[in-house]
C-alpha positions in Angstrom: 150.0 222.8 -41.4 152.6 221.8 -38.9 152.6 218.1 -37.7 153.7 219.0 -34.2 151.8 222.1 -33.6 150.6 222.7 -30.0 147.0 222.1 -31.0 147.9 218.6 -32.4 149.9 217.7 -29.4 147.1 218.7 -27.1 144.7 216.5 -29.1 147.1 213.6 -28.9 147.5 214.1 -25.1 143.7 214.0 -24.6 143.4 210.8 -26.6 146.2 209.1 -24.7 144.6 210.2 -21.4 141.3 208.7 -22.5 142.8 205.4 -23.6 145.2 204.8 -20.7 143.8 206.8 -17.8 145.8 209.0 -15.4 146.7 206.2 -13.0 148.2 204.0 -15.8 150.2 207.0 -17.2 151.5 207.8 -13.7 152.8 204.2 -13.4 154.3 204.3 -16.9 156.0 207.6 -16.1 157.5 206.4 -12.9 158.7 203.1 -14.5 160.3 205.1 -17.3 162.0 207.5 -14.9 163.5 204.6 -12.8 164.7 203.0 -16.0 166.5 206.2 -17.1 168.0 206.6 -13.6 169.3 203.0 -13.7 170.8 203.5 -17.1 172.6 206.7 -16.0 173.9 204.9 -12.9 175.3 202.0 -14.9 176.9 204.4 -17.4 178.6 206.3 -14.5 179.8 203.0 -12.9 181.3 201.9 -16.3 183.1 205.2 -16.6 184.5 205.0 -13.1 185.7 201.4 -13.7 187.4 202.5 -16.9 189.1 205.4 -15.3 190.3 203.2 -12.4 191.9 200.8 -15.0 193.6 203.7 -16.7 195.0 205.0 -13.4 196.3 201.6 -12.6 198.0 201.3 -15.9 199.5 204.8 -15.5 200.8 203.9 -12.0 202.3 200.6 -13.3 204.0 202.5 -16.1 205.4 205.1 -13.8 206.8 202.4 -11.4 208.5 200.5 -14.3 209.9 203.7 -15.8 208.5 203.5 -19.3 205.3 204.8 -20.8 203.2 202.3 -22.7 201.9 203.2 -26.1 198.5 201.6 -26.7 198.4 202.4 -30.4 202.0 201.4 -31.3 203.3 198.8 -28.8 206.4 198.1 -30.8 207.4 201.8 -30.5 207.0 201.7 -26.7 209.0 198.5 -26.5 211.9 200.2 -28.2 212.0 198.3 -31.5 212.0 200.2 -34.7 209.3 199.5 -37.2 210.4 198.0 -40.4 210.1 200.1 -43.5 210.8 199.2 -47.1 209.8 196.6 -49.5 210.4 193.6 -47.2 208.4 195.1 -44.3 
């Protein structure tokens, strides 16, 4: 006996229709759709802002002649990392 068999899903759908009604479900569906669209739009805007910052950093690095290293800034600055017991 499968929990999500088509027969069970159909019975759940009928119960939901009886409880909420078609008009209320239509409103809930449109609200949910607009929320998903808003979320996707904000995610795309965040990605475009991040890529713009990366391009600006790359352009600044090219104009100064050195390549910044985000993980190891001391390597990008030209200083050698200390190694040994007194590091």
